[in-house]
Residue frames as a rotation matrix with the C-alpha (Angstrom) as fourth column:
TYR 1
-0.915 0.231 -0.331 -51.28
-0.381 -0.766 0.518 169.79
-0.134 0.600 0.789 -41.41
GLY 2
-0.931 0.363 -0.040 -53.76
0.245 0.704 0.667 167.12
0.270 0.611 -0.744 -42.31
ASN 3
-0.405 0.871 -0.279 -56.75
0.914 0.387 -0.120 168.16
0.004 -0.303 -0.953 -40.23
GLY 4
-0.476 0.019 -0.879 -56.96
0.462 -0.845 -0.269 171.78
-0.748 -0.534 0.394 -40.52
PHE 5
-0.980 -0.111 -0.165 -58.20
-0.081 -0.533 0.842 172.52
-0.182 0.839 0.514 -43.94
TYR 6
-0.046 0.985 0.167 -61.89
0.481 0.168 -0.860 173.31
-0.875 0.041 -0.482 -45.03
SER 7
-0.711 -0.099 0.696 -62.94
0.700 -0.194 0.687 174.01
0.067 0.976 0.208 -48.54
SER 8
-0.900 0.421 0.117 -65.40
-0.417 -0.907 0.052 176.84
0.128 -0.003 0.992 -49.43
HIS 9
-0.023 0.925 -0.378 -68.17
-0.414 0.336 0.846 174.28
0.910 0.176 0.375 -49.18
GLY 10
0.233 0.109 0.966 -67.18
-0.971 -0.029 0.238 173.44
0.054 -0.994 0.099 -45.54
CYS 11
0.919 0.033 -0.393 -65.99
-0.071 0.994 -0.082 169.96
0.388 0.103 0.916 -46.37
ARG 12
0.529 -0.788 0.316 -63.04
-0.458 0.049 0.888 168.63
-0.715 -0.614 -0.335 -44.24
LEU 13
0.681 -0.388 -0.621 -60.08
-0.556 0.279 -0.783 167.73
0.477 0.879 -0.026 -46.45
GLN 14
0.797 -0.554 0.239 -57.59
0.222 0.637 0.739 164.91
-0.561 -0.536 0.631 -45.82
ALA 15
0.619 -0.649 0.442 -54.60
0.539 -0.059 -0.840 166.75
0.572 0.758 0.313 -47.12
VAL 16
-0.154 -0.687 -0.711 -51.51
0.958 -0.281 0.063 168.48
-0.243 -0.671 0.701 -45.91
GLU 17
0.607 0.432 -0.668 -51.77
0.364 -0.897 -0.249 172.03
-0.707 -0.092 -0.702 -45.55
ALA 18
-0.051 -0.045 0.998 -47.44
0.998 0.022 0.052 181.73
-0.025 0.999 0.043 -44.83
SER 19
-0.139 0.457 -0.878 -45.80
0.441 -0.766 -0.468 188.37
-0.887 -0.452 -0.095 -46.15
ALA 20
0.686 0.375 0.624 -47.09
0.701 -0.109 -0.705 190.20
-0.197 0.920 -0.338 -48.95
ALA 21
-0.136 -0.773 -0.619 -44.57
0.309 -0.627 0.715 192.25
-0.941 -0.094 0.324 -50.79
PRO 22
-0.076 0.341 -0.937 -45.08
-0.735 -0.655 -0.178 194.48
-0.674 0.675 0.300 -53.82
ALA 23
0.966 0.225 0.124 -31.26
-0.229 0.973 0.020 180.90
-0.116 -0.048 0.992 -56.53
PRO 24
0.597 -0.647 0.474 -27.17
-0.802 -0.459 0.383 179.38
-0.030 -0.609 -0.793 -56.04
LYS 25
0.758 -0.399 -0.516 -23.98
0.158 0.880 -0.447 177.17
0.632 0.258 0.731 -55.89
ALA 26
0.492 -0.693 0.527 -21.22
-0.869 -0.434 0.240 176.47
0.062 -0.576 -0.815 -53.37
ALA 27
-0.347 -0.707 -0.615 -18.49
-0.630 0.662 -0.406 173.98
0.695 0.246 -0.676 -52.70
PRO 28
0.655 0.626 -0.423 -19.60
-0.096 0.624 0.775 170.84
0.750 -0.467 0.468 -50.91
ALA 29
0.573 -0.447 0.687 -18.29
-0.805 -0.147 0.575 170.19
-0.156 -0.882 -0.444 -47.44
PRO 30
-0.307 -0.723 -0.619 -15.25
-0.712 0.606 -0.354 167.78
0.631 0.332 -0.701 -47.44
ALA 31
0.737 0.537 -0.410 -15.84
-0.224 0.767 0.602 164.29
0.637 -0.352 0.686 -46.13
ALA 32
0.164 -0.666 0.728 -13.98
-0.986 -0.093 0.138 163.30
-0.024 -0.740 -0.672 -42.95
ALA 33
0.316 -0.048 -0.948 -12.28
-0.325 0.933 -0.155 159.84
0.892 0.357 0.279 -43.34
ALA 34
0.788 -0.029 0.615 -12.06
-0.592 0.237 0.770 157.70
-0.168 -0.971 0.170 -40.28
ALA 35
-0.268 -0.961 -0.075 -8.67
-0.963 0.266 0.031 155.93
-0.010 0.081 -0.997 -39.68
GLY 36
-0.908 -0.241 0.342 -8.65
-0.246 0.969 0.030 152.34
-0.339 -0.057 -0.939 -40.79
SER 37
-0.249 0.852 0.460 -12.19
0.629 0.503 -0.592 152.54
-0.736 0.142 -0.661 -42.46
ALA 38
-0.448 0.125 0.885 -13.82
0.827 -0.316 0.464 153.97
0.338 0.940 0.039 -45.60
ALA 39
-0.996 0.042 -0.085 -14.94
-0.008 -0.930 -0.367 157.51
-0.094 -0.365 0.926 -45.50
GLN 40
-0.347 0.937 0.034 -18.59
0.693 0.280 -0.665 158.05
-0.632 -0.207 -0.746 -44.87
LYS 41
-0.310 0.238 0.921 -20.67
0.748 -0.537 0.391 160.01
0.587 0.810 -0.011 -47.42
PRO 42
-0.951 0.045 -0.305 -21.25
0.167 -0.756 -0.633 163.52
-0.259 -0.653 0.712 -45.97
LYS 43
0.091 0.991 -0.093 -24.67
0.689 -0.130 -0.713 165.10
-0.719 0.001 -0.695 -45.76
ASP 44
0.275 0.144 0.951 -25.69
0.902 -0.379 -0.204 167.25
0.331 0.914 -0.234 -48.61
SER 45
-0.788 -0.462 -0.407 -24.28
0.565 -0.806 -0.179 170.68
-0.245 -0.371 0.896 -48.65
ILE 46
-0.120 0.777 -0.618 -26.62
0.065 -0.615 -0.786 173.63
-0.991 -0.135 0.023 -48.83
ALA 47
-0.377 -0.046 -0.925 -26.01
-0.824 -0.439 0.358 173.97
-0.422 0.897 0.128 -52.53
GLU 48
-0.950 0.111 -0.293 -26.81
-0.050 0.871 0.489 170.39
0.310 0.478 -0.822 -53.18
LEU 49
-0.571 0.794 -0.207 -29.87
0.574 0.206 -0.792 170.66
-0.587 -0.571 -0.574 -51.04
VAL 50
-0.140 0.536 -0.832 -31.05
-0.362 -0.810 -0.461 173.77
-0.921 0.237 0.308 -53.06
GLU 51
-0.761 -0.187 -0.621 -30.33
-0.648 0.181 0.740 172.03
-0.026 0.965 -0.260 -56.31
LYS 52
-0.879 0.457 -0.136 -32.66
0.446 0.889 0.105 169.11
0.169 0.031 -0.985 -55.31
CYS 53
-0.326 0.830 -0.452 -35.46
0.802 -0.010 -0.597 171.33
-0.500 -0.557 -0.663 -53.68
ALA 54
-0.666 0.085 -0.741 -35.62
-0.079 -0.996 -0.043 174.68
-0.742 0.030 0.670 -55.50
GLY 55
-0.920 0.360 -0.157 -37.54
-0.130 0.097 0.987 173.28
0.370 0.928 -0.042 -58.56
SER 56
-0.343 0.851 -0.398 -40.51
0.834 0.471 0.288 172.62
0.433 -0.233 -0.871 -56.25
VAL 57
-0.383 0.147 -0.912 -40.57
0.561 -0.747 -0.356 176.17
-0.734 -0.648 0.204 -54.86
VAL 58
0.021 0.435 0.900 -42.75
0.956 -0.273 0.110 178.71
0.293 0.858 -0.422 -56.68
VAL 59
-0.979 -0.163 -0.120 -43.22
0.182 -0.970 -0.164 182.60
-0.090 -0.183 0.979 -57.00
ILE 60
-0.155 0.987 -0.030 -46.73
0.974 0.148 -0.172 183.68
-0.165 -0.056 -0.985 -56.13
ARG 61
-0.998 -0.058 0.017 -47.98
0.060 -0.978 0.198 187.03
0.005 0.198 0.980 -57.57
THR 62
-0.158 0.986 -0.046 -51.33
0.978 0.150 -0.148 188.47
-0.139 -0.068 -0.988 -56.88
ASP 63
0.139 0.202 0.969 -53.05
0.545 -0.833 0.096 191.73
0.827 0.515 -0.226 -57.45
VAL 64
0.943 0.186 0.275 -52.25
-0.117 -0.588 0.800 192.76
0.310 -0.787 -0.533 -53.77
GLY 65
0.431 -0.842 0.323 -48.63
-0.831 -0.232 0.506 191.49
-0.351 -0.486 -0.800 -53.47
ALA 66
0.334 -0.391 -0.857 -46.29
-0.545 0.662 -0.514 188.53
0.769 0.639 0.008 -53.71
GLY 67
0.365 -0.268 0.892 -44.90
-0.844 0.309 0.439 185.64
-0.393 -0.913 -0.113 -51.83
SER 68
-0.617 -0.684 -0.388 -43.60
-0.763 0.641 0.083 182.13
0.192 0.347 -0.918 -51.97
GLY 69
0.539 0.725 0.428 -44.99
-0.768 0.632 -0.103 178.51
-0.345 -0.273 0.898 -51.93
PHE 70
-0.663 -0.739 -0.121 -44.03
-0.731 0.604 0.317 174.98
-0.161 0.298 -0.941 -52.80
PHE 71
0.142 0.639 -0.756 -45.68
-0.723 0.588 0.361 171.89
0.676 0.496 0.546 -54.51
ILE 72
-0.364 -0.090 0.927 -46.76
-0.760 0.605 -0.239 169.06
-0.539 -0.791 -0.288 -52.23
ARG 73
0.309 0.535 0.786 -48.53
0.110 0.801 -0.589 167.03
-0.945 0.269 0.189 -55.03
PRO 74
-0.673 -0.644 0.364 -47.25
0.414 0.079 0.907 166.33
-0.612 0.761 0.214 -58.57
GLU 75
-0.282 0.665 0.692 -50.55
0.944 0.065 0.323 167.30
0.170 0.744 -0.646 -60.00
GLY 76
-0.420 -0.098 0.902 -50.00
0.388 -0.918 0.081 170.90
0.820 0.384 0.424 -59.20
LEU 77
0.740 0.665 -0.099 -51.24
0.365 -0.273 0.890 171.30
0.565 -0.695 -0.445 -55.61
LEU 78
-0.304 -0.943 0.137 -49.12
0.437 -0.266 -0.859 173.76
0.846 -0.201 0.493 -53.56
VAL 79
0.332 0.272 -0.903 -48.88
0.943 -0.112 0.313 175.18
-0.015 -0.956 -0.294 -50.04
THR 80
-0.372 -0.481 0.794 -48.54
0.390 -0.857 -0.337 178.88
0.842 0.184 0.506 -49.25
ASN 81
-0.894 0.189 -0.407 -49.67
0.329 -0.343 -0.880 181.34
-0.306 -0.920 0.245 -46.47
TYR 82
0.108 0.978 0.178 -53.30
0.978 -0.071 -0.198 182.42
-0.180 0.196 -0.964 -46.34
HIS 83
0.415 0.138 -0.899 -52.21
0.279 -0.960 -0.018 186.07
-0.866 -0.243 -0.437 -46.02
VAL 84
-0.750 -0.661 -0.010 -50.25
0.100 -0.128 0.987 185.73
-0.654 0.739 0.162 -49.50
VAL 85
-0.865 0.395 0.308 -53.45
0.405 0.190 0.894 185.05
0.295 0.899 -0.325 -51.31
ALA 86
-0.179 0.839 -0.513 -56.20
0.849 -0.132 -0.511 186.55
-0.497 -0.527 -0.689 -48.99
GLY 87
0.211 0.420 -0.883 -58.23
0.135 -0.907 -0.399 189.27
-0.968 -0.036 -0.248 -50.72
SER 88
-0.669 -0.595 -0.446 -56.71
-0.344 -0.284 0.895 188.66
-0.659 0.752 -0.015 -54.21
ARG 89
0.452 0.825 -0.340 -58.78
-0.607 0.006 -0.795 188.48
-0.653 0.566 0.503 -57.34
GLN 90
0.840 -0.270 -0.471 -55.97
-0.303 0.487 -0.819 186.73
0.451 0.831 0.327 -59.41
ILE 91
0.540 -0.678 0.499 -53.26
-0.367 0.344 0.864 184.39
-0.758 -0.649 -0.063 -58.39
THR 92
0.766 -0.400 -0.504 -50.33
-0.462 0.203 -0.863 183.70
0.448 0.894 -0.030 -60.80
ILE 93
0.744 -0.503 0.440 -47.89
-0.100 0.566 0.818 180.98
-0.661 -0.652 0.371 -60.04
ASP 94
0.475 -0.663 -0.579 -44.40
-0.813 -0.078 -0.578 181.11
0.338 0.745 -0.575 -61.59
HIS 95
0.492 -0.316 0.811 -42.72
-0.383 0.758 0.528 177.75
-0.782 -0.571 0.252 -61.47
PHE 96
-0.297 -0.730 -0.616 -40.49
-0.908 0.016 0.419 175.47
-0.296 0.684 -0.667 -63.54
GLY 97
0.511 0.520 0.684 -41.80
-0.196 0.846 -0.496 172.67
-0.837 0.120 0.534 -65.82
SER 98
0.855 -0.245 0.458 -39.83
0.517 0.490 -0.702 170.75
-0.052 0.837 0.545 -68.45
GLY 99
-0.016 -0.976 -0.217 -36.75
0.962 -0.075 0.264 172.66
-0.274 -0.205 0.940 -67.32
ARG 100
-0.673 -0.144 0.725 -38.19
0.435 -0.870 0.231 176.04
0.598 0.471 0.649 -68.28
ARG 101
-0.902 0.364 -0.234 -40.03
0.006 -0.531 -0.848 178.79
-0.433 -0.766 0.476 -66.42
GLU 102
-0.539 0.822 0.182 -43.77
0.487 0.128 0.864 178.68
0.687 0.555 -0.469 -66.84
SER 103
-0.876 0.429 0.219 -46.70
-0.464 -0.632 -0.620 180.83
-0.128 -0.645 0.753 -65.41
SER 104
-0.633 0.727 -0.264 -50.01
0.531 0.657 0.536 179.27
0.563 0.199 -0.802 -64.46
MET 105
-0.240 0.630 0.739 -53.17
-0.620 -0.685 0.383 180.68
0.747 -0.366 0.554 -63.06
GLY 106
-0.863 -0.077 -0.500 -53.90
0.319 0.684 -0.656 179.34
0.392 -0.726 -0.565 -59.46
ARG 107
0.117 0.936 0.331 -57.01
-0.401 -0.260 0.878 179.05
0.908 -0.235 0.345 -57.43
ALA 108
-0.726 -0.238 0.645 -57.24
-0.683 0.138 -0.717 178.71
0.082 -0.961 -0.263 -53.66
VAL 109
-0.232 0.654 -0.720 -58.94
-0.198 0.694 0.693 175.41
0.953 0.303 -0.031 -52.92
ALA 110
0.606 0.375 -0.702 -58.75
0.619 0.332 0.712 175.32
0.499 -0.866 -0.031 -49.16
VAL 111
-0.050 -0.504 0.862 -57.65
-0.242 -0.831 -0.500 177.63
0.969 -0.234 -0.080 -46.32
ASP 112
0.243 0.049 -0.969 -56.70
0.921 0.303 0.246 177.36
0.306 -0.952 0.029 -42.62
VAL 113
0.469 0.009 0.883 -57.07
0.053 -0.998 -0.019 180.99
0.882 0.056 -0.468 -41.52
ALA 114
0.988 -0.021 0.150 -56.14
-0.151 -0.086 0.985 180.29
-0.008 -0.996 -0.088 -37.92
ASN 115
0.409 -0.888 0.211 -52.73
0.469 0.403 0.786 178.91
-0.783 -0.223 0.581 -38.96
ASP 116
0.306 -0.279 -0.910 -52.25
-0.608 -0.793 0.039 181.27
-0.733 0.541 -0.412 -41.93
LEU 117
-0.672 -0.583 0.457 -52.15
-0.076 0.668 0.740 178.49
-0.737 0.462 -0.494 -44.44
ALA 118
0.456 0.776 -0.436 -53.72
-0.644 -0.051 -0.764 177.88
-0.615 0.629 0.476 -47.93
LEU 119
-0.262 -0.377 0.888 -53.70
0.393 0.799 0.455 175.28
-0.882 0.468 -0.061 -50.52
VAL 120
0.160 0.186 -0.969 -53.50
-0.732 -0.637 -0.243 176.55
-0.662 0.748 0.034 -54.18
GLN 121
0.118 -0.021 0.993 -54.15
0.429 0.903 -0.032 174.35
-0.896 0.429 0.115 -57.34
ILE 122
-0.197 -0.220 -0.955 -52.83
-0.777 -0.559 0.289 174.98
-0.598 0.799 -0.061 -60.78
ASP 123
0.873 0.462 0.160 -53.63
-0.224 0.670 -0.708 172.94
-0.434 0.582 0.688 -63.91
VAL 124
-0.129 -0.992 -0.005 -50.65
-0.656 0.082 0.750 170.90
-0.744 0.100 -0.661 -65.20
ARG 125
0.604 0.279 -0.746 -49.93
-0.771 0.440 -0.460 168.89
0.200 0.853 0.481 -68.25
GLN 126
0.220 -0.587 -0.779 -47.31
0.121 0.809 -0.575 166.74
0.968 0.033 0.249 -66.61
ALA 127
0.721 0.056 -0.691 -46.20
0.662 0.240 0.710 165.78
0.206 -0.969 0.136 -63.11
LEU 128
0.521 -0.493 0.697 -44.32
-0.310 -0.870 -0.384 168.49
0.795 -0.016 -0.606 -61.18
PRO 129
-0.399 -0.694 -0.600 -41.54
0.384 0.467 -0.796 168.01
0.833 -0.548 0.080 -58.57
CYS 130
0.568 0.665 0.484 -42.84
-0.245 -0.424 0.872 168.22
0.785 -0.614 -0.078 -55.05
LEU 131
-0.496 -0.765 0.411 -41.38
-0.578 -0.063 -0.814 168.34
0.648 -0.641 -0.411 -51.53
SER 132
-0.099 0.354 -0.930 -41.82
0.523 0.813 0.254 165.88
0.846 -0.462 -0.266 -48.67
LEU 133
0.326 0.328 0.887 -43.44
-0.616 -0.638 0.463 167.00
0.717 -0.697 -0.006 -45.41
GLU 134
-0.731 -0.632 -0.258 -41.63
-0.163 0.529 -0.833 165.93
0.662 -0.567 -0.490 -42.18
GLY 135
0.284 0.939 -0.196 -44.18
-0.104 0.234 0.967 164.13
0.953 -0.254 0.164 -40.03
ASN 136
0.335 -0.233 -0.913 -42.07
0.842 0.509 0.179 163.62
0.423 -0.829 0.366 -36.95
GLY 137
0.493 -0.113 0.862 -41.95
-0.151 -0.988 -0.043 167.00
0.857 -0.109 -0.504 -35.18
SER 138
0.964 -0.158 0.213 -40.69
-0.199 0.099 0.975 165.32
-0.175 -0.982 0.064 -31.94
ALA 139
0.515 -0.829 0.218 -37.41
0.847 0.531 0.017 164.53
-0.130 0.176 0.976 -33.78
LEU 140
0.392 -0.370 0.843 -36.61
0.280 -0.824 -0.492 168.24
0.876 0.429 -0.219 -34.25
ARG 141
0.352 -0.375 -0.857 -34.11
0.927 0.016 0.374 169.85
-0.126 -0.927 0.354 -31.94
GLY 142
0.963 -0.162 -0.215 -32.98
-0.160 -0.987 0.024 173.34
-0.216 0.011 -0.976 -31.14
GLY 143
0.108 -0.988 -0.114 -29.68
-0.491 -0.153 0.858 173.83
-0.865 -0.036 -0.501 -32.98
ASP 144
0.113 -0.006 0.994 -30.55
0.689 0.721 -0.074 171.64
-0.716 0.693 0.086 -36.02
PRO 145
-0.797 -0.423 -0.432 -29.45
-0.026 -0.689 0.724 173.42
-0.604 0.588 0.538 -39.23
VAL 146
0.165 0.881 0.443 -32.14
0.668 0.231 -0.708 174.64
-0.726 0.412 -0.550 -41.55
VAL 147
-0.892 -0.433 0.132 -32.61
0.355 -0.489 0.797 176.30
-0.281 0.757 0.589 -44.95
VAL 148
0.139 0.895 -0.424 -35.16
0.222 -0.446 -0.867 178.77
-0.965 0.026 -0.261 -46.40
ILE 149
-0.829 -0.295 0.475 -35.86
0.530 -0.144 0.836 179.17
-0.178 0.945 0.276 -50.10
GLY 150
0.174 0.971 -0.163 -38.07
0.827 -0.234 -0.512 181.99
-0.535 -0.046 -0.844 -51.13
ASN 151
-0.102 -0.058 0.993 -38.74
0.862 -0.503 0.059 185.36
0.496 0.862 0.101 -52.84
PRO 152
-0.003 0.146 -0.989 -37.97
0.786 -0.611 -0.093 188.34
-0.618 -0.778 -0.113 -50.57
GLY 153
0.569 0.318 0.758 -38.84
0.744 -0.592 -0.310 191.73
0.350 0.740 -0.574 -51.82
VAL 154
-0.323 -0.637 -0.700 -36.73
0.756 -0.618 0.214 194.79
-0.569 -0.460 0.682 -51.95
GLY 155
-0.734 0.243 -0.634 -38.73
-0.424 -0.894 0.148 197.77
-0.530 0.377 0.759 -53.01
ASN 156
0.433 0.862 -0.265 -40.87
-0.754 0.185 -0.630 196.74
-0.493 0.473 0.730 -55.98
LYS 157
0.041 -0.452 -0.891 -38.35
-0.789 0.532 -0.306 193.92
0.613 0.716 -0.335 -56.97
LEU 158
0.909 0.199 0.367 -38.52
-0.373 0.782 0.500 190.28
-0.188 -0.591 0.784 -55.93
LEU 159
-0.177 -0.981 -0.080 -35.22
-0.984 0.177 0.006 188.53
0.009 0.079 -0.997 -55.25
GLU 160
0.673 0.678 -0.297 -36.54
-0.702 0.712 0.034 185.28
0.235 0.185 0.954 -56.60
TYR 161
0.843 -0.236 -0.484 -35.15
0.263 0.965 -0.013 181.91
0.470 -0.116 0.875 -55.18
SER 162
0.013 -0.752 0.659 -33.04
-0.756 -0.439 -0.486 183.53
0.654 -0.492 -0.574 -52.55
VAL 163
0.346 -0.100 -0.933 -31.47
0.431 0.900 0.063 181.02
0.833 -0.424 0.355 -50.09
SER 164
0.065 -0.411 0.909 -30.86
-0.795 -0.572 -0.202 181.59
0.603 -0.710 -0.364 -46.48
ASN 165
0.095 -0.056 -0.994 -29.68
0.354 0.935 -0.019 179.31
0.931 -0.350 0.108 -43.73
GLY 166
-0.134 -0.203 0.970 -29.43
-0.854 -0.473 -0.217 179.20
0.502 -0.858 -0.110 -39.99
ILE 167
-0.921 -0.112 -0.374 -30.55
0.084 0.878 -0.470 176.94
0.381 -0.465 -0.799 -37.13
LEU 168
0.176 0.955 -0.238 -33.70
0.375 0.159 0.913 175.91
0.910 -0.250 -0.330 -35.45
SER 169
-0.583 -0.361 0.728 -33.66
-0.488 -0.561 -0.669 178.28
0.650 -0.745 0.151 -32.36
SER 170
-0.639 0.357 0.681 -36.57
-0.580 0.357 -0.732 176.40
-0.505 -0.863 -0.021 -30.93
ALA 171
-0.922 0.335 -0.196 -38.66
0.075 0.650 0.756 173.42
0.381 0.682 -0.624 -32.06
ILE 172
-0.049 0.929 -0.366 -41.44
0.947 0.160 0.280 174.47
0.319 -0.333 -0.887 -29.69
ARG 173
-0.967 -0.160 -0.197 -42.38
0.221 -0.912 -0.345 178.12
-0.125 -0.377 0.918 -29.40
GLU 174
-0.157 0.987 0.032 -45.90
0.978 0.150 0.148 179.10
0.141 0.054 -0.989 -28.47
ILE 175
-0.984 -0.125 -0.130 -47.17
0.135 -0.988 -0.073 182.67
-0.119 -0.089 0.989 -29.13
ASP 176
-0.465 0.884 -0.049 -50.80
-0.858 -0.464 -0.221 183.77
-0.218 -0.061 0.974 -28.40
GLY 177
0.264 0.641 0.720 -51.82
-0.539 0.717 -0.441 180.10
-0.800 -0.272 0.535 -28.31
ARG 178
0.924 0.071 -0.375 -50.25
-0.371 0.393 -0.841 179.21
0.087 0.917 0.390 -31.61
LYS 179
0.525 -0.776 0.350 -47.32
0.255 0.536 0.805 176.82
-0.812 -0.333 0.480 -32.03
PHE 180
0.874 -0.349 -0.338 -44.33
-0.474 -0.458 -0.752 177.89
0.107 0.818 -0.565 -34.22
LEU 181
0.456 -0.890 0.009 -40.81
0.890 0.456 -0.010 176.75
0.005 0.013 1.000 -35.20
GLN 182
0.876 -0.286 -0.389 -38.31
-0.194 -0.946 0.258 179.57
-0.442 -0.151 -0.884 -34.36
THR 183
0.531 -0.705 0.469 -35.34
0.845 0.485 -0.227 180.01
-0.067 0.517 0.853 -36.67
THR 184
0.107 -0.622 -0.776 -32.31
0.144 -0.762 0.631 182.22
-0.984 -0.180 0.008 -37.18
ALA 185
-0.433 -0.244 0.868 -32.56
0.858 0.183 0.480 181.84
-0.276 0.952 0.130 -41.06
ALA 186
-0.889 0.095 -0.449 -33.18
-0.128 -0.991 0.045 185.27
-0.440 0.097 0.893 -42.68
ILE 187
-0.258 0.917 0.303 -36.92
0.948 0.301 -0.103 185.81
-0.186 0.261 -0.947 -43.31
ASN 188
-0.827 0.095 -0.555 -38.38
-0.096 -0.995 -0.027 188.93
-0.554 0.031 0.832 -45.02
SER 189
0.187 0.917 -0.352 -41.48
-0.478 -0.228 -0.848 190.06
-0.858 0.327 0.396 -46.90
GLY 190
0.283 -0.083 -0.956 -41.90
-0.946 0.139 -0.292 187.79
0.157 0.987 -0.039 -49.91
ASN 191
-0.819 -0.544 -0.184 -40.57
-0.484 0.826 -0.289 184.65
0.309 -0.147 -0.940 -48.09
SER 192
-0.295 0.713 0.636 -44.01
-0.732 0.259 -0.630 183.92
-0.614 -0.652 0.446 -46.63
GLY 193
0.692 0.710 -0.130 -45.33
-0.660 0.549 -0.513 180.67
-0.293 0.441 0.848 -47.75
GLY 194
0.208 -0.737 -0.643 -41.86
-0.733 0.318 -0.601 179.19
0.647 0.596 -0.475 -48.58
PRO 195
0.723 0.026 -0.691 -40.46
0.235 0.930 0.281 175.95
0.650 -0.366 0.666 -47.20
LEU 196
0.301 -0.751 0.588 -38.27
-0.953 -0.263 0.153 175.73
0.040 -0.606 -0.794 -44.08
LEU 197
0.703 -0.006 -0.711 -36.21
-0.357 0.862 -0.361 172.78
0.615 0.508 0.604 -44.85
SER 198
0.742 -0.527 0.414 -34.12
-0.191 0.425 0.885 170.26
-0.643 -0.736 0.215 -42.89
MET 199
-0.103 -0.877 -0.470 -30.78
-0.857 -0.162 0.490 169.19
-0.505 0.453 -0.734 -44.38
ASP 200
-0.702 -0.042 0.711 -32.34
0.223 0.935 0.276 166.03
-0.676 0.353 -0.647 -45.79
GLY 201
-0.963 0.266 -0.035 -34.55
-0.143 -0.400 0.905 168.17
0.227 0.877 0.423 -47.94
ARG 202
-0.349 0.896 -0.275 -37.83
0.880 0.414 0.232 167.62
0.322 -0.161 -0.933 -45.97
VAL 203
-0.350 0.221 0.910 -40.09
-0.121 -0.974 0.190 170.45
0.929 -0.043 0.368 -45.18
ILE 204
-0.587 0.049 -0.808 -40.43
0.746 0.420 -0.517 170.87
0.314 -0.906 -0.283 -41.49
GLY 205
-0.146 0.672 -0.726 -42.42
0.590 -0.530 -0.610 174.12
-0.794 -0.517 -0.319 -41.55
VAL 206
0.150 0.217 0.965 -43.96
0.904 -0.425 -0.045 176.80
0.400 0.879 -0.260 -43.73
VAL 207
-0.792 -0.604 -0.093 -42.36
0.601 -0.744 -0.292 180.27
0.107 -0.287 0.952 -43.36
THR 208
0.148 0.969 0.198 -44.94
0.895 -0.217 0.390 182.77
0.421 0.119 -0.899 -42.01
ALA 209
0.928 0.149 0.342 -43.48
0.021 -0.936 0.352 185.81
0.372 -0.319 -0.872 -39.98
LYS 210
-0.203 -0.973 -0.109 -40.48
0.693 -0.064 -0.718 187.48
0.692 -0.221 0.687 -38.50
ALA 211
0.169 0.144 -0.975 -40.06
0.888 -0.451 0.087 189.53
-0.427 -0.881 -0.204 -35.26
VAL 212
0.707 0.072 0.704 -40.37
0.472 -0.788 -0.394 193.21
0.527 0.611 -0.591 -36.06
ASP 213
0.590 -0.602 0.538 -37.19
-0.563 -0.784 -0.261 195.35
0.579 -0.149 -0.802 -35.62
LYS 214
0.458 -0.502 0.734 -35.35
-0.551 0.488 0.677 192.25
-0.698 -0.714 -0.053 -34.52
ASP 215
0.013 -0.502 -0.865 -32.66
-0.973 0.194 -0.127 190.19
0.232 0.842 -0.486 -36.28
SER 216
-0.751 -0.441 -0.492 -32.49
-0.414 0.894 -0.171 186.47
0.515 0.075 -0.854 -36.69
ILE 217
-0.733 0.580 0.357 -35.99
-0.157 0.366 -0.917 185.80
-0.662 -0.728 -0.177 -35.13
GLY 218
-0.588 0.523 -0.617 -38.17
-0.761 -0.097 0.642 184.12
0.276 0.847 0.455 -37.67
PHE 219
-0.345 0.592 0.728 -41.18
-0.465 0.566 -0.681 181.77
-0.815 -0.574 0.080 -37.43
ALA 220
-0.673 0.288 -0.681 -42.67
-0.549 0.423 0.721 178.95
0.496 0.859 -0.126 -39.45
VAL 221
0.392 0.863 0.318 -45.89
-0.920 0.379 0.103 176.94
-0.032 -0.333 0.942 -39.02
PRO 222
-0.534 -0.629 0.565 -44.66
-0.599 0.753 0.273 173.38
-0.597 -0.193 -0.779 -38.02
ALA 223
-0.381 0.331 -0.863 -45.38
-0.763 0.415 0.496 170.55
0.523 0.847 0.095 -40.44
ALA 224
-0.221 0.322 -0.921 -46.29
0.302 0.920 0.250 168.23
0.927 -0.223 -0.300 -37.55
């Protein structure tokens, strides 16, 4: 992400860097014990992953639609899609602070139109939970499990903090000269701007699009 952002003044930003539309618990996977040795700690279940990461995900509402995003800096800097905030006169960010829901006014501080990404800033009174960006794209493999947290819309209602999972269909997918991660995780309008997470809770991509009239073909802007 780091090289693609420009502020409204044309200054290059050294920072990490998304569809407009009008949360969960499960049993952990059992650990497999090896004969003659102590059982190894299993990887986090999807429910445990969501418990750790959902507090960093936000609901974005504008005068033209809604979408998702996530904090990358504790001082209130978040990532979303450019198309989620493009053309809006007002950006409202619903998030969780001090264990309760809060709403804050946001402002776009940098955009990368070519990659459909935007940075939005809110004013905060205390540090907010944020997600880590996965910097090693070469370590991703087709078949790796992934999780999406976002706010898909049904009619005029947002299904806030919905969770879907799947696999990474392709770690390198080029369409019209742009690079994407392809995933089978369910993606719908309102998911745009949300995180595509690896099972260790790192953001490997920013959810941005889905194939029209096709199932289980979604795309994210890679984090590396």
